[in-house]
C-alpha positions in Angstrom: 84.6 110.1 97.1 87.2 107.6 96.0 85.5 107.1 92.6 85.5 110.9 92.1 89.3 111.0 92.8 89.8 108.1 90.4 87.8 109.9 87.7 89.8 113.1 88.1 93.1 111.3 88.1 92.2 109.1 85.1 91.7 112.2 83.0 95.4 112.9 83.3 96.5 109.3 82.3 97.1 106.0 84.1 96.5 105.7 87.8 97.4 103.4 90.6 95.0 102.5 93.4 96.6 100.9 96.4 96.2 100.1 100.1 98.4 98.3 102.6 98.2 94.8 101.1 96.2 95.5 97.9 94.0 92.5 98.8 90.7 94.0 100.1 90.3 97.8 100.1 91.8 98.9 96.8 90.3 96.0 94.8 86.9 96.9 96.2 87.3 100.5 95.1 88.5 99.4 91.6 85.6 97.0 91.3 83.1 99.7 92.2 84.7 102.0 89.7 84.6 99.4 86.9 81.0 98.6 87.7 79.8 102.3 87.8 81.9 103.8 85.0 82.6 100.9 82.7 79.2 99.1 83.0 80.7 95.9 84.3 78.9 93.5 86.5 80.4 92.5 89.9 81.4 89.1 88.5 83.1 90.7 85.5 84.9 93.4 87.5 86.2 91.0 90.1 87.2 88.5 87.4 89.3 91.2 85.7 90.9 92.2 89.0 91.6 88.6 90.2 93.2 87.8 86.8 95.6 90.7 87.4 96.2 90.0 91.1 95.1 86.5 92.2 95.5 87.2 95.9 92.6 89.7 95.8 90.1 88.9 98.5 87.7 91.7 99.5 86.3 91.1 103.0 82.7 89.9 103.3 81.4 93.4 104.2 82.9 94.8 101.0 81.5 92.0 99.0 78.1 92.7 100.4 78.4 96.4 99.4 79.5 95.5 95.9 76.6 93.1 95.6 74.2 95.9 96.6 75.8 98.1 93.9 75.5 95.3 91.4 71.8 94.9 92.1 71.3 98.7 91.9 73.2 99.1 88.6 72.1 95.9 86.8 68.9 94.8 88.5 70.3 91.4 89.5 73.2 89.8 91.2 76.0 88.5 89.0 77.8 86.9 92.0 76.1 84.8 94.5 78.9 84.2 97.1 79.0 85.8 100.5 82.7 86.1 100.4 85.7 85.1 98.3 88.1 82.3 99.4 90.7 83.6 101.9 94.2 84.5 100.7 95.5 81.3 102.3 93.2 79.2 100.1 94.6 80.5 96.8 96.9 78.2 94.9 100.0 79.6 93.4 99.4 81.7 90.3 100.6 80.5 86.9 104.3 80.4 86.7 104.7 79.1 90.2 105.4 82.4 91.9 104.0 83.1 95.3 102.2 86.4 95.8 103.7 88.0 98.9 
């Protein structure tokens, strides 16, 4: 459903996908969209998202669902982790600014 909404909105121009903290839910939806509609692997999609927002940390259940999608779309897993490091484990992004 969310991907259908993104597709519809994207036809009209730029879009913003957000959730309360923009750390788990919205990055998961964006990763799934990039995988399904841009042909990216999970590793590439999350890499792009994390470069834009280093605090991104989808929960382990979302990671598992994205891994299943990766396997379905590409026939193999591009990311072997069970979960990403927690937000507390992230170092400060370049430029020394904390992500609040």
